[in-house]
N, C-alpha and C positions, 0 to 999 in steps of 0.2 A: 622542611627547614625554611620557615617563613621569616626567620630572624637574620639579621646581618651576621656575617661570619665572625666579626669582631665580638659578638655577644654570645657566641656558642663556644663553651669551654669543652675541653676533652672530657672532663668529668661528666658534663651533661650528656655527651655522646655515649660514653661507656655505660652510664646509668640507664639510658634509654634502650640500649642494645642488650646489655648483660645483666642489669640490675645493680645491686650494691657494689661499690668499688672493691670491698674486701669482706670476707667473712671468716670467722673463727668458730669452730665447733658448730657449724651450720647457722650462725647468727652474727650479729654485729659484734665487733671486738669488745665493746663496753658490756655486753651481756655474758661474755665468757666467764666461766667459773672454774677456778683452780683451787686446790686445797694443799695444805702443807707447804713444803719447800717450793712448789711450783706456783704458788699464788702470785708471785711477782710477774709472772708471764702476762697477765691481763694488762698491766701497765705498759709492757713492751709492745703488745699488739695494738693498744690504743695509740701509742706514740707513732707506730708505723702507719696506722690508718690516718692520723692527722697529717703526717708528712706527705703521704700519698695524695690526700685531698688538697692540701696547699699547692702541691706541684701541678696536679691536673686542673685545678680551678684557675691556675695562673697561665694556662696555655689555651689560646683560642684557635679556631680553625683559620682565622686570618693570619695568625702567627705562623702556622704551618705553610700556608699558601705563599706568604711573602718571604719565607725562608729565615725569619728572625729567630726561629726556635729549631 
């Protein structure tokens, strides 16, 4: 961790330790394939992925240390 805490987001930490933030059907949500009545699920998973990324990219280690988050 050679970077300042203010530039290290939770998303970066999770990706470094765990890999992708989320997977669906063992891949990224955008690659999920559904047929028939379930085909709308892909858009739901993509929306969840985007919200998760926005949240975790907006929180840094400095935020956690100083108690602002």
